[in-house]
C-alpha positions, 0 to 999 in steps of 0.5 A: 187567316186561312192557311192557303199555303197548303192549297195548290192555289196557283195550279188550281187557277191555271187548270180550272179551264182545261181548254184554255190551259191547252191553248196557253200551253200551246202559246208557250210551246210556240215561243220555246220552239222559236227559241230552239229553232233560232238557237239551232240555226246559230249553233248549227252554223258554228258546229258546221263550220268547226266540224272539220276540226273535230275530224282532224288528227292533231292536238296542236294546229298551225294556220296563217296569222291572217286566217280567220276561217277555212275559206278564204284561203290563207296558206303559210310556208310548209317549212313551218311544219318542219320547224315544229318538229324541233320540239321534243314533244312533237312526234309528227306533223301533217300538212293539209291542203285546201282549195275552195272557190276555184275548185270546179267540180262537174259531176255527170251528167251535169254540164255546169261546173260547181264549186266545192271545198277540196281537202288534199293530204298525203294518204300515208299520213293519218290526217283524218279521223274518219274511218271511211277515209282511212279505209280508202287511203290506199285508193287515194294514192293512185292519181286522179282519185277522189272521195266525195261527201255524201252530205253534199247537195244532190246537184253536186253529187249528180249521179256520182257513186263509188266507181263513178267519175267526174271532172275536178279542176278540168281533170277527169277523176274517178270516185273511189268512195264516199264519206260523211262530213257535211256542208258549211256556209262557204260551200255546198259540198266537199271532196277529199283527195290525195296530195298527188291528185290535189297538185295535179288539179290545182298546180299552176304550171307557171309556178308549180311550187306555189301549191306544194310549198304552201299549206293551209292547215298544219296538224301537229301530233304530240307524244302521249302525255304531252301538254298541248297548251305547253307545246302551243306556247313553246311553238309560239316562241319558236316560230315566226309570227306569220303563223298562229299556233292553236290547240284543237279547242283553241282552233274551234274557238277561233273559228266560232269567234269569227262566225259569231262576231265578224260575220253578220250571220252569227249576230242575226241568229243570236238576235233571232233568239232574243226576239223569240224570247220577247215574243214569248214574254208577250204571249205569256203576258197576254195569257197570264194577264187575262187569267189574273183579270178573270180572277181579280175578285179572288185576288182582291178577296185575298188582299182584303183578308190580309194576304200580302202582295208578296204572297200574291206575286208568289202565286202568280210566279208559281202559275207562270212556272207551271205554264212554262213547264207545260209548254216547254216539253211539247216545244222540245218535241216539236223542235227535235222533229224540226231539227231533223227536217232542217238538217235534211233540207239545209245539211247543217249540223242541228244538234241538241245537247243537254246543255242547250236543252237546259238553256232553253228550259231556263229561258222559258221559265224566265220568260214566263216569270217575267210575264207574270211579274208584268201581269200582276201589277194590276192586282198589286195596285188594286184597292179591294174596295174598288173591285167590289164597288 
């Protein structure tokens, strides 16, 4: 038997027609890009919804036991924060106030009021890990001052710049600076204000203590070296069940779980990625099946010479892997540009981590391998005598 194992048979069969190879690689690149984009939307949704947690300065968090996401609002009694100070590992607690649907914002020269998410905090507390917020903390101590997210939709920004003005909750406010956070699925922009401004804009005169005494998120700072999971478990035993105690990672997972399962957008994007995979299988199958049928006499000759079906399957899988590699990297390059455009258009955080790149690479190779196994069936059941008949 001729030792074909030393001959790059799969590579030679794939590259003997350069034009068709380019078209085939383009088809695989399209399928890879489709998976990248669908994955980008899914992860962009989750990253955007949880990015606010990343910029909050706490190791443990308190939220209402009924709270599933940042919006809608589900406040809990502020006294729970004071109770958390009873732990010897807790060094400080910071309240974070949030206003959402009713936070009417009117930037000049707009006449219509628009909804933004507003975060209120005590400027003396290092609540945010954003350098821009820390730099303007003293400015936010003055009444009727705000910071505006530069990633907000242009219609919400209007002509607003630092030193400009606008209306928040019917009150005239002055913009003292800008920060970068990004939009989410529940709002098109955000503002950060001092608690003095927050209470002025959103306190109901008929119940002035309703806002002050109700906190949306509680940040818990721990002493150096303290175990966040241990403190979390301790606070869970101490505090009433009207609050949920989470570590930072647990808070992120809590929000991701809500958006990926409880809300339809998560499953929709996940299904889109699965559809992209099957579209890729179909494309690769057509490419490989056409190539196999063209080389059917050569496959039949190998069978007649005594080469096993296992050998022929191995050649086809090698060809599929080569095709997957050749198509993946152009798809990756296109996706990087696509992510940048989508971020610019939608404001979503479209990040490509190494883990996500590896995931799509593995899926691309699997997609091509499955296609190869489906395409090779014609050869495995073919009688060499019938091919040359």
